[in-house]
LUMNU-397512 format. One line per 10 residues: their letters; for each residue x, y, z of C-alpha. Coordinates in steps of 0.05 Angstrom, whole numbers. Example, Ala and Ser with C-alpha at 12.3 -4.5 7.8 and 13.67 -1.06 7.14 Angstrom:
2
AS) 246,-90,156  273,-21,143
END
This chain:
156
XXXXXXXXXX) 128,728,-962  104,785,-917  68,840,-954  97,908,-934  38,954,-918  35,1019,-957  39,1059,-893  105,1026,-876  132,1032,-947  117,1106,-945
XXXXXXXXXX) 148,1113,-876  213,1080,-899  215,1123,-962  203,1187,-921  262,1170,-876  305,1157,-937  350,1110,-899  348,1045,-860  399,1002,-823  416,931,-842
XXXXXXXXXX) 440,884,-787  479,822,-805  521,767,-773  573,724,-807  613,662,-791  645,695,-730  576,713,-701  597,786,-693  541,834,-710  549,887,-763
XXXXXXXXXX) 502,945,-779  505,988,-841  461,1043,-869  426,1039,-937  401,1098,-978  401,1066,-1047  338,1024,-1043  270,1007,-1074  210,978,-1039  161,934,-1075
XXXXXXXXXX) 99,900,-1046  136,842,-1013  210,855,-1025  261,909,-1013  320,917,-1061  383,956,-1045  451,967,-1077  515,942,-1046  573,984,-1070  629,963,-1025
XXXXXXXXXX) 626,888,-1014  657,892,-944  630,863,-879  556,862,-896  570,831,-964  611,775,-933  558,765,-880  503,761,-932  540,703,-964  553,668,-897
XXXXXXXXXX) 485,679,-866  427,705,-909  384,722,-848  386,797,-836  347,850,-798  329,918,-825  306,975,-781  280,1044,-795  264,1097,-743  240,1168,-738
XXXXXXXXXX) 269,1201,-676  220,1260,-677  157,1216,-674  190,1158,-637  162,1111,-690  197,1055,-727  195,986,-756  239,924,-759  237,867,-809  274,801,-806
XXXXXXXXXX) 283,762,-870  329,732,-922  373,765,-973  395,740,-1040  436,769,-1097  401,789,-1162  449,768,-1218  403,755,-1277  405,807,-1332  368,849,-1353
XXXXXXXXXX) 330,846,-1286  392,866,-1246  406,927,-1290  333,950,-1289  329,947,-1213  396,982,-1206  377,1037,-1255  309,1049,-1221  342,1056,-1153  396,1103,-1178
XXXXXXXXXX) 346,1146,-1215  303,1153,-1153  360,1172,-1106  389,1223,-1155  321,1258,-1157  324,1271,-1082  399,1273,-1065  448,1316,-1102  511,1305,-1060  576,1291,-1095
XXXXXXXXXX) 586,1226,-1057  518,1200,-1080  533,1220,-1152  601,1184,-1150  570,1121,-1120  515,1121,-1172  568,1118,-1227  601,1055,-1201  596,997,-1248  610,937,-1203
XXXXXXXXXX) 549,941,-1158  510,883,-1127  434,884,-1125  409,854,-1060  339,827,-1053  309,825,-983  248,782,-970  216,800,-903  192,740,-863  169,776,-800
XXXXXXXXXX) 158,849,-781  154,886,-715  137,956,-691  193,994,-657  145,1044,-627  159,1050,-552  85,1052,-534  71,987,-570  92,916,-553  155,910,-595
XXXXXXXXXX) 157,834,-589  88,828,-621  91,813,-695  58,860,-744  63,810,-801  94,742,-812  94,682,-858  132,640,-807  125,622,-734  165,681,-707
XXXXXX) 167,654,-636  213,597,-659  253,638,-709  317,646,-670  312,587,-621  365,533,-624
END
């Protein structure tokens, strides 16, 4: 697995949101935002409340891309990796509770409160396999961390 550098973990947490890109059996891309998340050393967890397009795509194709960007500084990062569903208790509940506790400390909107009360929530585990800078002044096709040969990653 790719270790997520502390600088990038802090950057993602400061933004408070990232986008998840998926494709499913029809090969149509889907992008959805995530604010309920937790970043560990080499994995990112997030909560899936709705089980719509992204959820179906996760099951059909576990390869996803996440991207985070700060428009003021023109700085960002992208990771490609594999998702899986955390189903084992009590691990699932502990991760879910830690994510909800963190988001409620920083976001007091009614929508966030309502979502945090939902019972039927999936916990998604994302294992980054390769990471890239999205900074315009850097070479965005140059890998910033990988545990695979990223040049062959999406070749047929």
